[in-house]
N, C-alpha and C positions, 0 to 999 in steps of 0.2 A: 209162851215166848213171849205176845206184844204187850206185855206187863210193864217191863223196866222201859221200851220205849214211851209207852203214855206215865210213867212215873217221872222219868224226866222229861214229860214238855210240863207236866204238873207241877214241879220244881221251877223252872224258866219261869212260867206265867204267872207262877206265887213271887218272885223274886221282882216281876215286873210292874207287878200290881203296887207292892208296898214299898218301890223306892229302892229297890236294893242296885246296885251298880260299882264295876271295876273304880277307884280311887281314878281321878283325873291327874295326869302329866302335873307336876310342880315348872311351876314356871321356871326360868334361867332367870335369877338377882345380876343387874346390870344397874353399878350407880355413871351416873353422866356431872362432870359439871361443865355448867355454859352460862355466857356474860350476860350481864344484865343488859339492861337499855339494846337487846339485839333482837330481830327477829324468830332468835331461837328459841327466845321465851315464848313463842305463839305456837311455833310448832311442837315441838317438848309436849309441852305442860298441855297445852289442847290437846295435843294429840293424843297426851297419856289419857285426858280424859273422856276423851272417843274409843277408848277399847281398842286405839292401832296394837300399841305395842304387848300388850295381854292376849291380842288374836294372834301373834304371830310367837307367844311364851316367854316372853321377854317381861320382867318384870323389873320394872323401870325405876329407880331412885334418882332425884333430879334436882343438884344441887347449884343454884345461879348466885354467880358472886360479882363482884367488879371487876374491870377486864384480866387487872394484873393477876386476884386471886384464879382464874379462869387459867390462862396460861401455866398460871405453877398446879395447876390440877392433872394433868396427862404426866410429865415427868415428875413427881410427886410421887406416883399409882394411886392418886386419889381416883381416882378415873382409870381405868385399863383400855376404853375403848367411846370416842368421840367425834365429832364436829370440832376440827381442831385448827390453829390456827395452821395451813399450809407450810407455804414458805419457813415457819419459825420449824415445823416437823424437818422438811427435808435438810435444815442445819446441823439439826440433832443428829439424824440421819449420818449424816458426812461424819461426824461427833465418834459413832461406833453406836449411838443408842439403835435398839432395836426393833426400833418401828415398820408396822407396812398400812400404805394406803390400801382401805379396802371396801370403798365406798362413795358416791357421790358426794354434796353437799354447800355450802353456800358458795353461790361466785363473786365475781369482784364485780359487782356492781354499784360499790359505791362511784360516783364520779368523780371529776375537780369542778367542784363548785368557786363561784366568785356572785361579789352582789352585782345586780342587776346594772347598776349606773358606775359597775368601773370599768376601767379603761382598758385593761384588758380583754384583750380578743382571741387569745390561743394560748398556748402553753409555754409559747415560746417568749410570749412576754413575763410569764414570772419570772425570768431573768432577773435576779437581785432583789426580787419581791418576798412579802415575810410571807413564808404557804407555813401553814397549820397544820399537823396531823395527830388524831388521838393517843397515837402508840406508835414510835417507829419499831416496836418487836410484832406488829400485827402483820399475819399474813399476807393478807387485803394490802397493808401496804406497800410490801415490798417483792411484791406483785406487779401495783401502781406504778411502784418506780423503776421496773423494768421493762413493762411494757409503754413508758414517758418515753424512758433513752431507746428505745427499738425504732420507737416513731418518729420521735422529734430530735434527738440523739443529745437531748436537756437530761444534766443530775440532778433532780430538782434534792438531793442532798447538800451537795455540795456547789452549786449555782440557784439556789437560793439562800433568803435566810429562814431556815425549815426552825419552828419550835413543837414542843411537843405537848401539846396542853388535853385537859381531858374531853370529853365527848360536848359537853353540854355547856361548859367556859368556851369552848372551841365557837360552837355553832353558836353563842352570842358575842362573842369575839367580833366573826366576820360581820354580822347584824350589825353591830356598831363602828367595821371598816378601821378595825384594831390591827386586823389580820386580812392581806392582799387576796389571799384563796384557802381553801382547807380542804382535807379529805376526813370524813370524818363515819363515825360507826353506822353500821346500815341505818337504824333507825335517825339521827342525826340527816344522814341525807336524803331518809323519805320526806324528812320536814322539810330541807331545802330545795329538792321535784318539786314537794307541793306549795310551793308560793313563787310561781315565775315570776312573780307583782315584784319580786323583793334579790332571787336569784337565777341564776342560771349554769349549766355546764358547759363548760370549755372542752372536756376527753373523757370518754366513754371508755376503761380500757376491755368492756365486754363489746361492745362492741366492734374495737379497732382486732380482737383475737377473734369475734365470731369469722368476720372477714377474711379473715386469713386461713382460715381452720375449721369453719363449720362452726365451730362449739365457744362456748364463754371457756373463762376463765376460773378456773374449780380451786385455787391455792387460796382464796380466800378463809377457806375451812373444806375441806373434804374429809371424809371418815377415817379420821386414822386411827392404829392400836398397838397396841402389845403385840407383838409374834408370839410371846410365851401365850400368851390369854386367846389371842388363834390358838396355836396347835392346843392348845387344855379341850377347847371345846367347839371346832370349828363348825360344828349343828348351831351353837349359840352366837359367834359370829355371825353365821350368815342370817339368820335370823332378825339380830338386833341390826344388820342393815337394811334388810327388805322391812323392819319396821319404820326405819329413818328415813328412808326414800319415802316409803307410804306419805309418812307421815307432812312432807315437803308438799306432795302432790294432792294432799287430803286438804294443805291450806290454798291450792291455790284455787279452789270452788269460793265464791264470794260470801256462801253465809257459813261456812266455817269458820273463815277470818274475820268475821261478826263477830260468832259467840265467840274467839278468841281473843280476840279485844274486848270485849266486854269484861271476860271475866280476868283480864293478864293486859292487858293495854297500858297501865301505868306503868309494869318493871318493867314492859318491854319498849316502857314509850313512843308508842304511840295511841296519840288519844284525840286528835284533833278529827272532823270529817273530811277534809282533804289530805293528811294523810292516809286515812282510812282508803279512800277512794285511789290516790298513787299504789300505794299494796297491794290493790285488786289489782289494779293496772297493770303492773310490773309481776305478779305474782299469775295473771291470764297468760302474760308473751312469752311465761316462763324465761325469766330475763331475774331471776334473785337464785334459785335453787336449779338444779343441776341435777337429777332426779333418777340418772343410771350410771354404772361403772360398767364400761368394754369397751376391746382390744381397740376401737377406736378412736375411743372416751380417752383411754391412758395416750394413744401414739401424739394427739393433740396438748397433751396437755405435757405431757416427755418434753417434746418439741418447745415449747415453750422455758420448761426446765434450761434446757439448751442454749436458750436467749439470757435466761437469767445468768448462768457459768458464762461465758462469754463476758457479758458485760461487769462481772465482779462481785455479784448483788451474792450470789454462794460459790464456792470453792470446788466446787465438784458436782455430778448430776448424778445418783444412787441408781444403779443395779435397776432397769423396769422391770427384768424379769423379778429379781429377789425383792423386792419392794412395792410392785402393784401387782398386788391379791384380786383375783377373781373368783367370785365364791359364787356365783351361778347364778347371782340374781337378776 
């Protein structure tokens, strides 16, 4: 009567000895399109190398493009979920595109910078001046525009001589005084913040909104997805959000940032010791990424959308219950 249990035990032991095991569950493939010259190069690419995405069951394929190519990625379905230009996502939702916000992301940490020797002291002084932006379609710029109007009443699109200029060129033009002020890509904003002997900030949208709500503005690039993609595999969507948000937290550790910059700094436009030090400071202070998405965050971010609507920057505010999904991460 004891022979069968003994044989079964021997079979189990033999399988363990020869290394037999049930096949591991396949990872879910997810392609993301991210912008070059941005901090996303560091958290996605280095985060992948560190095993963050595979730990959460995600086999991530990363396509880094110039900014215009990045903006085209989600609408064209080259990617189905990614950290995407938030205000642009809201505009698309208002046009009937069925997108949802499923996680935190890049905050609007890009300040408005002028040269240190500039006579411009406040945002109000920009009236009639040349104001350079890297993309009028970028979510962070639209959010900055809304924050400035809410704080000061200045409409930078009409009250300044606004020019759209590619990030690297815009940075050089501010250096030489060809533009009076700039809002630029994350990497060039950090470059300016890293040189207080050359540049100074005259307005911080994040600081303004944190004073009002306790949270920064996430509309630079929250995690946005096609609803159909979430519905197709909710567990995949939940795991993707968990992985992306963990990659944000992972990059906050100085040693991880150093490893990321060593391999991907050139593509991210983070190359000088001063820039690296500034990133460490901003990441350590949790000023760059909002690494969670809950009902309190949603309330603060939708309050910002109400302000953007009141100012005419967006036509309508999408239904929070329908377009802000809490996936339980």
